[in-house]
C-alpha positions in Angstrom: -19.4 -16.6 13.3 -18.2 -19.5 10.7 -14.8 -19.3 8.8 -14.4 -20.5 5.5 -12.1 -20.7 2.7 -12.4 -18.7 -0.6 -11.4 -18.8 -4.5 -10.2 -15.5 -5.7 -13.3 -15.3 -7.2 -15.5 -15.5 -4.2 -12.9 -13.4 -2.0 -13.2 -10.3 -5.1 -17.4 -10.8 -4.3 -16.9 -10.4 -0.5 -14.7 -7.4 -0.7 -16.2 -4.2 0.7 -16.2 -1.1 -1.3 -14.5 0.6 0.9 -11.6 0.1 3.6 -9.2 -2.6 1.7 -5.6 -2.1 0.2 -4.7 -1.8 -3.0 -2.9 -5.3 -2.4 -6.2 -7.0 -1.2 -7.6 -6.9 -4.3 -8.1 -10.2 -6.4 -5.8 -9.1 -9.1 -2.7 -8.2 -6.7 -3.3 -11.5 -4.7 -2.9 -13.6 -7.8 -0.1 -11.8 -9.1 1.7 -12.3 -5.1 0.7 -16.2 -5.4 2.5 -16.6 -8.4 5.2 -15.2 -7.2 5.7 -15.5 -3.4 6.7 -18.4 -1.6 3.8 -20.8 0.4 -0.1 -21.1 -0.1 -2.3 -18.3 -0.3 -4.8 -18.9 2.2 -8.1 -16.6 2.1 -9.9 -16.7 4.9 -13.8 -15.0 5.2 -15.4 -14.8 8.6 -19.6 -14.9 7.8 -22.4 -14.0 10.0 -25.3 -16.2 7.8 -24.3 -15.0 4.3 -23.0 -12.5 4.7 -19.6 -11.7 4.9 -18.0 -9.6 8.0 -13.8 -10.1 8.0 -11.5 -11.3 5.6 -7.3 -11.9 5.8 -5.4 -13.0 2.9 -2.4 -15.6 4.2 0.6 -16.5 2.8 1.6 -19.6 4.3 4.8 -21.5 4.4 5.3 -25.2 6.0 8.5 -26.4 7.1 9.7 -29.6 8.3 8.8 -31.2 11.7 5.4 -29.2 11.2 7.0 -25.8 11.5 5.1 -22.7 9.6 5.1 -19.5 8.7 2.0 -17.1 7.8 2.5 -13.7 6.7 0.1 -11.1 5.6 1.8 -9.4 3.3 4.6 -12.0 2.1 8.4 -10.5 2.5 9.9 -8.6 -0.4 7.4 -7.9 -2.2 7.6 -3.8 -1.0 3.9 -3.9 0.3 3.3 -1.8 3.0 0.2 -2.9 4.5 -2.4 -6.2 4.0 -3.6 -8.3 7.0 -7.0 -8.1 8.1 -10.7 -6.2 6.8 -13.4 -5.5 8.9 -16.8 -5.2 7.8 -18.9 -4.7 10.9 -22.6 -5.3 10.5 -23.3 -3.0 13.6 -22.9 0.5 14.4 -22.1 -0.7 18.4 -18.9 -0.9 19.6 -20.0 -3.8 21.6 -21.2 -5.5 18.9 -18.3 -4.5 16.5 -15.4 -5.1 18.9 -17.1 -9.1 19.6 -17.6 -9.7 16.0 -13.5 -8.6 15.1 -12.5 -10.8 18.6 -14.6 -13.5 17.3 -12.8 -13.7 14.2 -9.3 -13.2 15.5 -10.0 -16.6 17.3 -11.0 -18.1 14.3 -8.2 -17.4 12.3 -5.7 -18.9 14.8 -7.8 -21.5 15.7 -8.5 -22.3 11.5 -4.3 -21.5 10.7 -2.9 -23.2 14.4 -1.4 -19.4 14.3 -0.7 -19.6 18.4 1.6 -23.1 17.8 4.9 -23.1 19.1 6.4 -24.5 16.1 4.3 -21.1 14.0 5.8 -17.8 13.0 3.1 -15.7 12.4 3.1 -11.7 11.1 0.4 -9.4 9.7 1.0 -5.7 9.2 -2.3 -4.0 8.8 -3.7 -2.0 7.4 -4.1 1.6 8.9 -7.8 1.3 8.4 -7.8 -2.0 10.7 -8.1 -0.1 13.9 -8.2 -2.8 16.8 -5.4 -5.6 17.1 -6.5 -6.2 20.8 -7.8 -9.8 20.3 -4.5 -11.1 19.0 -2.8 -9.2 21.6 -5.3 -10.9 24.5 -4.0 -14.3 22.5 -0.6 -13.8 23.7 0.8 -12.5 20.3 2.9 -9.3 20.1 1.3 -5.8 18.9 3.6 -3.0 17.8 2.0 0.5 16.2 4.1 2.1 13.3 3.4 5.2 11.2 2.4 6.8 7.9 1.3 10.0 6.3 -1.6 10.3 4.3 -2.9 13.5 2.8 -6.6 14.1 2.1 -6.7 15.3 -1.0 -10.2 16.3 -1.1 -9.8 19.9 -1.6 -9.1 21.8 -4.5 -5.2 22.0 -6.3 -4.8 25.4 -4.8 -5.8 24.9 -1.0 -3.8 21.9 -1.5 -0.4 23.7 -2.0 -1.0 26.3 0.8 -1.4 23.3 2.9 2.6 22.4 2.0 5.8 23.6 3.9 6.9 27.1 2.5 10.2 25.3 1.3 8.4 22.7 -0.9 6.0 25.4 -1.9 8.9 26.6 -3.6 10.4 23.2 -5.1 7.2 23.0 -6.8 7.3 26.7 -7.9 10.8 26.3 -9.4 9.8 22.9 -11.0 7.0 24.4 -12.5 9.0 27.3 -13.7 11.8 24.7 -15.2 12.1 22.8 -18.5 11.0 19.7 -16.7 8.1 17.8 -18.5 5.8 15.6 -15.9 3.9 13.4 -17.7 1.8 10.3 -17.5 2.9 7.2 -19.2 2.4 3.2 -19.7 4.0 0.0 -19.3 7.2 1.0 -20.6 8.1 3.9 -18.8 7.2 1.9 -15.4 10.2 -0.5 -16.6 12.2 2.5 -16.6 11.0 3.5 -13.7 11.8 0.1 -11.7 15.9 0.2 -13.5 16.8 3.6 -12.7 15.9 3.1 -9.0 17.5 -0.5 -8.6 20.3 1.3 -9.9 20.2 3.8 -7.2 19.6 1.5 -4.6 23.0 -0.5 -6.2 24.9 2.9 -5.8 24.1 2.9 -2.0 24.9 -1.1 -1.1 21.5 -2.4 -1.3 19.5 -4.7 -3.0 15.4 -3.2 -4.6 14.3 -6.4 -3.5 11.0 -7.1 -5.9 12.3 -8.3 -9.5 10.6 -7.1 -12.2 9.2 -9.9 -13.8 6.5 -9.3 -10.2 6.4 -5.7 -10.9 5.7 -6.1 -14.5 2.8 -9.2 -13.8 1.4 -6.6 -11.0 0.8 -3.6 -13.4 -0.8 -5.8 -15.5 -2.8 -7.1 -13.4 -3.8 -4.2 -11.8 -4.3 -2.2 -15.2 -7.6 -4.5 -15.4 -9.2 -1.7 -13.4 -7.0 1.3 -13.7 -5.1 0.7 -10.6 -1.6 2.0 -11.7 -0.6 5.0 -13.0 3.1 5.7 -14.1 4.8 9.3 -13.8 7.8 9.9 -15.5 10.0 13.4 -15.4 12.4 14.3 -18.7 14.0 17.5 -19.6 12.5 19.5 -22.8 14.6 17.5 -24.9 13.6 13.7 -23.7 16.5 13.2 -20.9 15.1 10.7 -18.4 15.5 12.3 -15.3 13.4 9.9 -13.0 9.7 9.1 -12.1 7.2 7.4 -9.7 4.8 4.4 -10.1 1.3 5.1 -8.0 -1.1 2.3 -7.0 -4.8 2.9 -6.3 -7.3 1.0 -4.1 -10.8 2.4 -3.9 -10.0 5.1 -0.9 -6.2 6.2 -1.8 -3.3 7.2 -4.1 0.2 4.6 -3.0 3.6 6.7 -4.1 4.7 2.8 -4.4 7.8 2.9 -5.9 10.7 5.2 -7.7 10.6 8.4 -6.6 14.8 8.1 -5.8 16.2 11.9 -5.0 17.5 13.2 -8.2 18.0 17.4 -8.5 18.1 19.1 -12.3 19.6 22.6 -12.3 18.6 22.5 -8.8 15.3 22.0 -9.1 13.9 18.9 -7.0 12.1 16.5 -9.6 10.5 13.9 -6.8 8.3 17.1 -5.2 7.2 17.6 -9.0 6.7 14.3 -9.4 4.2 14.3 -6.5 2.7 17.8 -6.8 1.5 16.6 -10.3 0.3 13.1 -8.6 -1.7 15.0 -5.8 -3.2 17.6 -7.9 -4.3 15.1 -10.9 -6.3 13.0 -7.9 -7.5 16.3 -6.7 -9.0 17.5 -9.8 -10.3 14.3 -11.1 -12.4 13.8 -7.5 -13.4 17.8 -7.9 -14.4 17.1 -11.3 -15.8 13.6 -10.9 -18.0 15.3 -8.2 -19.4 17.2 -11.2 -20.0 14.9 -13.6 -16.8 15.3 -15.7 -14.1 13.1 -17.3 -10.7 14.9 -15.2 -8.8 16.8 -17.6 -6.2 15.8 -19.5 -7.0 12.4 -18.3 -6.2 9.2 -20.4 -9.2 6.8 -19.0 -7.0 4.2 -17.2 -9.0 4.7 -13.8 -10.2 7.8 -14.0 -13.3 6.8 -12.8 -12.1 4.8 -9.9 -9.8 8.1 -8.8 -13.4 10.1 -8.4 -13.3 7.7 -5.3 -9.7 8.6 -4.1 -9.5 10.9 -1.2 -6.4 10.1 0.6 -2.3 10.0 -0.8 -0.2 7.8 1.2 3.3 8.9 1.2 4.0 5.1 2.6 5.9 5.3 5.6 6.9 7.6 8.6 8.7 5.8 9.9 12.6 6.6 9.6 13.5 10.0 10.5 15.5 11.2 7.6 12.9 10.7 5.1 10.4 11.9 7.3 11.8 15.3 7.2 10.9 15.4 3.7 7.3 13.4 4.2 6.3 15.9 6.7 6.6 18.8 4.1 3.5 18.0 2.9 1.2 18.6 6.1 -0.4 15.1 5.6 -2.3 13.5 9.0 -0.2 11.2 10.7 -2.0 7.4 10.5 -1.0 4.7 12.8 -1.2 1.0 11.9 -0.7 -1.9 13.5 2.0 -5.0 13.1 0.7 -8.4 14.9 3.3 -11.2 15.2 4.3 -13.9 17.2 5.7 -13.6 20.9 9.2 -15.3 21.5 12.9 -15.4 20.7 12.4 -17.1 17.4 9.7 -14.1 16.3 12.8 -12.0 16.9 15.0 -13.2 14.8 12.8 -13.8 12.0 11.5 -10.5 12.5 14.8 -8.9 11.8 15.2 -10.9 8.5 11.6 -10.3 7.8 12.2 -6.4 7.9 15.5 -6.5 6.1 13.3 -7.4 3.0 10.4 -6.3 3.7 11.3 -2.4 5.4 8.5 -0.4 5.7 9.8 3.8 5.1 
């Protein structure tokens, strides 16, 4: 295996058809390159002309040869990034050998095991074998998220929810709350509404509106986001959620602060509309038809989306709500340098890049 440094165009050509996160896409990485500190390094592992593994890393060089390598960069509300494995063989032995060679080459290329280097990668749930990093002396910890399979009918999905969640959705459907799909202007309203709620709790949202704006503009070229808003019948804004899409998965990304309106859970209603849209697009597009009510922005992309990621299952208080959706608990891995220096760096990293 050989390692190559790729341009964004070469990276886009090397991405597989599935098994990657929305932030692995070239448009998202380009925006991160503009906003994140350090330099974007795109590494590909090749057997001949065939790409077999990829990893994006943000490299920050410091004094006296120190460096920080991160994937994702902290502070941008990115739940997962890290390596993508694209094995050529179905045989486990060959897959593990290829994965091990790639990890070894990445560590060697970037001097990631140098005592002056801090390395941290939060891998996607699809990257299931971080053992080569552990064998190379890195710490590997497991974390969790909820992913809901949305390949059934809306009625089947609704019946899989908890009784209390079904009641919240039913009450919301019968109320005067109007849920709509909107554009970038609505995304700004969702952003500032969320930032205000964070401020009320004495916290900072972290990501700037400029970053969110640029990301949505970039992802919009491929139809990889949607904005859902909730309003009263007379147009008063109640809340909203920005959803991002990879080829496989929809992500509850930004918004969704806890809001009630005349006893109605606005969040539950928003989530239901998102899930129903994805499930409806999947079922209708399998029959060759455009999803009902679609605006054309990403309709064809949604035909391949089969999961809804609730983005995080690591905070007990929030899990009590997210568990109501009956989603599968999926694990993913954080790979990081070992030692006391990394412990301090990890504390700072998690403060600005917490995964819920």
